C-alpha positions, 0 to 999 in steps of 0.5 A: 590725237586725230581730227576725224570729220566723217560725213556720216557722223556730222549728219547724226550729230554727237551722241554720248554713251547714254543708252545708245551707241556713241557717235563718234564710236570709240577707237581701238585701245591702242589708237589715238583719241578722236577729237572732232569739231562739229559745224553749225551747218550740220545741225542748224542754229538751234541744235538740241543737246542730247537729253543726258547732258541736261543742257537746256540752251539750244545751239552752239558756237563751238562744239568738240567731242573727244572719244578714246579708250585708255588703260588705268589701274587706279580704279574709280577712286583713283580717277576721282582723285585725279579729277578732284586734283584741281591744283594739278591743272596748273601747267597744262599745255596745248598747241597754239595754232595762232602762235604755232608753238606749245603754250601753257593753257592753265596758269593757275588753279585752285579748289574753292570752299564755295562760289565766292572767289579767293576762298581757296582750299585743298584739292577735292578728295574722292570721298567728297566727290559723291553723286550729286555733289556740286563743287567750285574751283577757280582757274586762270587760263591764257585766254580768259584769265581768272574764272570760277567754275562749277563742277557737278558729279552726276555719277560716281560708281565703281564702273561709271563716272560722269561729271560736268563743268560750266563757268559761273563767272563772266569771262573776259579778254582784254576786259571785253566780255566774251563768255557769260555765265553758263556759256562754256560747258563740258561733260565727261563720261568715263565707263569701265570696259574691263578691269584695266580699261576705261572709255572716255567720251567728252563734249565741250561747247560754247553757247551760240551767242558768245563773242566773236573773239572765240568764234571760228577758231575750231583748231584752238577748241580741239587742242584745248579739249585734247589737252584736258583728255591728255591730262586726265589719262596721264599723257604729257599734255605737250607731247607731239603731235598736237590734235590740230596744227 
């Protein structure tokens, strides 16, 4: 994984693959993913997200993009199966820049039958993950504990998958609220490049009014984003080197 902070990209801002050339651009197929943290000083307090994210709120506290090419022979249905395998998120690891060691990021995860907590079910199947579908899941991570998330399948075709996730419950650290509903958002674009090659572009952001507990820790946000990318494409999440030390 590489942290690439090119000056030109900072000036233009992140651009997902929505009818325009992506920023940052995709790396080579055999190159590491580009994982980049953006600064509020690059855009001002009221940065406007690209229209295709469908995010309404302006600004951010943390903003991280991950851009990569990867090989996959399982077709779109196989990728959807993996995205829907919520229980397999458990055990995901990341490099803690605070503790200077690999730690478990997601302790427990489960698909839910609906918005209510505790109503667990089996993982989502590709047939359930049709375009426009909204699904809910619950996970316990090492920072915010247990939370409920909404996953929206925006596109699900043979050559393109787009899905976005946001928290629907208040996230707390030591009982202190630090993320209110909708303040943790992510979106992933998966585009087929050729028969066995896909392109990956993701944006993860926290809202501009989030608690100071997570403000200013860009390295942690980078490593968390990198961990999800690794999990999705089949790279061991605890593999050296981490995206940021």
